[in-house]
Z-matrix of the N, CA and C atoms (Angstrom, degrees):
N
C 1 1.440
C 2 1.532 1 114.23
N 3 1.338 2 121.11 1 -7.20
C 4 1.461 3 119.05 2 179.37
C 5 1.527 4 112.67 3 -59.17
N 6 1.339 5 116.86 4 -36.47
C 7 1.459 6 119.86 5 -179.73
C 8 1.522 7 110.64 6 -65.08
N 9 1.320 8 116.78 7 -41.52
C 10 1.458 9 120.63 8 178.44
C 11 1.519 10 110.07 9 -62.60
N 12 1.314 11 117.15 10 -44.21
C 13 1.456 12 121.34 11 179.57
C 14 1.526 13 110.29 12 -62.22
N 15 1.328 14 116.86 13 -44.13
C 16 1.455 15 120.95 14 179.23
C 17 1.520 16 110.63 15 -64.21
N 18 1.319 17 117.35 16 -43.80
C 19 1.459 18 121.64 17 179.05
C 20 1.518 19 110.90 18 -59.98
N 21 1.309 20 116.21 19 -47.93
C 22 1.463 21 119.85 20 -179.76
C 23 1.519 22 111.38 21 -65.84
N 24 1.320 23 116.92 22 -39.74
C 25 1.466 24 120.45 23 179.18
C 26 1.519 25 110.70 24 -62.20
N 27 1.332 26 116.89 25 -47.38
C 28 1.457 27 120.17 26 179.17
C 29 1.520 28 111.47 27 -63.84
N 30 1.323 29 116.74 28 -42.11
C 31 1.464 30 120.75 29 179.64
C 32 1.517 31 110.81 30 -62.91
N 33 1.320 32 116.87 31 -45.34
C 34 1.458 33 119.53 32 179.81
C 35 1.521 34 111.99 33 -67.77
N 36 1.323 35 116.60 34 -37.04
C 37 1.461 36 119.87 35 177.82
C 38 1.526 37 110.71 36 -62.94
N 39 1.331 38 116.30 37 -46.40
C 40 1.460 39 119.94 38 178.52
C 41 1.527 40 110.90 39 -64.56
N 42 1.322 41 116.78 40 -38.95
C 43 1.453 42 120.70 41 179.52
C 44 1.524 43 110.92 42 -65.53
N 45 1.316 44 117.08 43 -42.64
C 46 1.469 45 120.00 44 178.46
C 47 1.526 46 111.37 45 -65.65
N 48 1.320 47 116.49 46 -35.40
C 49 1.462 48 120.20 47 176.02
C 50 1.522 49 109.76 48 -63.14
N 51 1.329 50 116.66 49 -44.63
C 52 1.478 51 120.77 50 178.22
C 53 1.528 52 110.61 51 -63.59
N 54 1.316 53 116.53 52 -36.14
C 55 1.469 54 120.55 53 177.80
C 56 1.529 55 110.09 54 -66.08
N 57 1.331 56 116.84 55 -45.67
C 58 1.471 57 121.47 56 178.89
C 59 1.526 58 111.66 57 -61.50
N 60 1.337 59 116.28 58 -33.88
C 61 1.465 60 120.76 59 179.87
C 62 1.521 61 112.51 60 -80.51
N 63 1.335 62 117.19 61 -7.12
C 64 1.457 63 121.04 62 -179.92
C 65 1.521 64 113.62 63 85.38
N 66 1.327 65 117.32 64 3.24
C 67 1.462 66 121.14 65 179.54
C 68 1.529 67 110.09 66 -71.30
N 69 1.330 68 116.15 67 -36.43
C 70 1.466 69 122.63 68 176.20
C 71 1.534 70 106.67 69 -110.65
N 72 1.336 71 117.58 70 97.64
C 73 1.458 72 119.52 71 -174.52
C 74 1.537 73 114.25 72 -75.90
N 75 1.339 74 117.15 73 -30.59
C 76 1.466 75 120.92 74 -176.26
C 77 1.526 76 108.05 75 -124.29
N 78 1.326 77 116.45 76 95.03
C 79 1.462 78 121.55 77 -174.22
C 80 1.530 79 113.40 78 -61.42
N 81 1.348 80 119.87 79 -47.99
C 82 1.470 81 118.38 80 178.49
C 83 1.531 82 112.91 81 -59.64
N 84 1.320 83 117.32 82 -41.88
C 85 1.469 84 120.05 83 178.80
C 86 1.524 85 110.98 84 -64.79
N 87 1.323 86 116.56 85 -38.18
C 88 1.465 87 121.90 86 178.93
C 89 1.529 88 110.48 87 -60.65
N 90 1.329 89 116.47 88 -44.96
C 91 1.471 90 120.60 89 -177.80
C 92 1.522 91 113.12 90 -78.17
N 93 1.327 92 117.93 91 -6.90
C 94 1.467 93 121.32 92 176.72
C 95 1.518 94 112.60 93 -97.60
N 96 1.327 95 117.14 94 0.78
C 97 1.463 96 120.33 95 178.09
C 98 1.523 97 109.85 96 -69.25
N 99 1.336 98 115.66 97 158.09
C 100 1.466 99 121.09 98 -175.60
C 101 1.532 100 113.41 99 -56.25
N 102 1.318 101 118.44 100 -39.45
C 103 1.458 102 120.74 101 -176.96
C 104 1.525 103 111.41 102 -61.99
N 105 1.337 104 118.13 103 -30.27
C 106 1.464 105 121.94 104 -175.00
C 107 1.528 106 113.00 105 -73.80
N 108 1.309 107 117.23 106 -13.77
C 109 1.466 108 120.62 107 179.98
C 110 1.529 109 110.86 108 -57.47
N 111 1.326 110 116.86 109 -36.84
C 112 1.466 111 120.73 110 -179.84
C 113 1.525 112 111.94 111 -60.26
N 114 1.312 113 117.35 112 -33.45
C 115 1.465 114 120.90 113 -178.96
C 116 1.524 115 112.19 114 -63.04
N 117 1.320 116 115.76 115 -29.05
C 118 1.466 117 120.39 116 -176.84
C 119 1.531 118 112.48 117 -87.38
N 120 1.323 119 116.98 118 -8.41
C 121 1.462 120 119.94 119 -177.34
C 122 1.524 121 109.68 120 -75.18
N 123 1.331 122 116.73 121 139.55
C 124 1.465 123 120.91 122 -174.79
C 125 1.527 124 113.24 123 -70.36
N 126 1.336 125 118.34 124 -16.75
C 127 1.464 126 120.16 125 179.87
C 128 1.526 127 112.06 126 -113.60
N 129 1.313 128 116.86 127 21.92
C 130 1.460 129 120.68 128 -179.08
C 131 1.531 130 111.56 129 -60.57
N 132 1.331 131 116.61 130 -41.62
C 133 1.467 132 119.20 131 -178.41
C 134 1.530 133 111.06 132 -65.67
N 135 1.335 134 117.54 133 -34.50
C 136 1.467 135 120.56 134 176.64
C 137 1.523 136 110.22 135 -65.90
N 138 1.320 137 116.21 136 -43.05
C 139 1.458 138 121.06 137 177.70
C 140 1.526 139 110.56 138 -61.80
N 141 1.314 140 116.08 139 -43.92
C 142 1.456 141 121.79 140 -179.59
C 143 1.537 142 110.54 141 -61.59
N 144 1.316 143 117.32 142 -43.30
C 145 1.472 144 121.44 143 179.45
C 146 1.525 145 110.65 144 -65.79
N 147 1.326 146 117.49 145 -42.46
C 148 1.468 147 121.01 146 179.29
C 149 1.523 148 110.48 147 -64.69
N 150 1.306 149 117.08 148 -40.99
C 151 1.456 150 121.18 149 178.94
C 152 1.532 151 110.90 150 -65.54
N 153 1.322 152 116.62 151 -42.40
C 154 1.464 153 120.63 152 178.04
C 155 1.536 154 110.52 153 -60.85
N 156 1.337 155 116.84 154 -43.20
C 157 1.465 156 120.92 155 178.84
C 158 1.526 157 110.82 156 -63.56
N 159 1.307 158 117.21 157 -45.27
C 160 1.461 159 121.70 158 179.87
C 161 1.524 160 111.10 159 -60.27
N 162 1.324 161 116.56 160 -45.29
C 163 1.463 162 120.19 161 179.97
C 164 1.528 163 111.75 162 -66.87
N 165 1.314 164 116.92 163 -38.97
C 166 1.460 165 120.74 164 178.17
C 167 1.528 166 110.43 165 -63.22
N 168 1.328 167 116.74 166 -44.53
C 169 1.463 168 120.53 167 178.81
C 170 1.524 169 111.11 168 -64.05
N 171 1.320 170 117.41 169 -40.84
C 172 1.466 171 121.09 170 179.41
C 173 1.527 172 110.79 171 -64.29
N 174 1.316 173 117.14 172 -42.10
C 175 1.461 174 120.30 173 178.65
C 176 1.530 175 111.61 174 -66.86
N 177 1.321 176 116.33 175 -38.89
C 178 1.460 177 120.78 176 177.69
C 179 1.521 178 110.68 177 -63.99
N 180 1.317 179 116.56 178 -43.25
C 181 1.467 180 121.01 179 178.28
C 182 1.526 181 110.44 180 -64.28
N 183 1.327 182 117.01 181 -43.33
C 184 1.470 183 120.55 182 179.20
C 185 1.528 184 110.83 183 -61.30
N 186 1.310 185 116.94 184 -42.16
C 187 1.458 186 120.69 185 178.28
C 188 1.522 187 111.10 186 -65.10
N 189 1.325 188 117.30 187 -44.06
C 190 1.461 189 121.20 188 179.71
C 191 1.532 190 110.69 189 -62.14
N 192 1.326 191 117.15 190 -41.99
C 193 1.464 192 120.47 191 178.96
C 194 1.525 193 111.02 192 -66.65
N 195 1.318 194 116.51 193 -40.30
C 196 1.459 195 120.63 194 178.72
C 197 1.522 196 110.16 195 -61.29
N 198 1.319 197 116.56 196 -46.23
C 199 1.466 198 120.96 197 179.74
C 200 1.538 199 111.29 198 -65.97
N 201 1.309 200 117.18 199 -39.10
C 202 1.462 201 121.28 200 -177.60
C 203 1.529 202 111.38 201 -70.52
N 204 1.312 203 116.71 202 -34.31
C 205 1.463 204 120.66 203 -176.85
C 206 1.518 205 113.42 204 -96.31
N 207 1.301 206 118.29 205 1.09
C 208 1.456 207 123.31 206 -179.35
C 209 1.541 208 108.94 207 -70.35
N 210 1.338 209 117.69 208 119.72
C 211 1.466 210 120.06 209 -178.09
C 212 1.531 211 113.67 210 -77.68
N 213 1.315 212 117.39 211 -5.77
C 214 1.468 213 120.70 212 179.95
C 215 1.526 214 109.48 213 -67.20
N 216 1.350 215 117.10 214 129.32
C 217 1.477 216 118.45 215 178.89
C 218 1.526 217 111.23 216 -63.92
N 219 1.305 218 115.51 217 143.11
C 220 1.464 219 122.30 218 179.28
C 221 1.517 220 108.54 219 -91.62
N 222 1.326 221 118.77 220 139.66
C 223 1.475 222 120.65 221 179.11
C 224 1.511 223 112.69 222 -68.78
């Protein structure tokens, strides 16, 4: 659960900063929006880690394919 705690702490810190700056005028309404439901889910941090891994692998594969198919001669 440390990852979940860290995720929530960072999210709340950023949200409070946005509230202090006036970017988020109504904090309760902001946290009741549909997107915020994920924050309350008990496996959100697992989903976030899996998504990060998937995106990292996809970017690595894209880079490898780009380098492999690049017709520019290598020194």
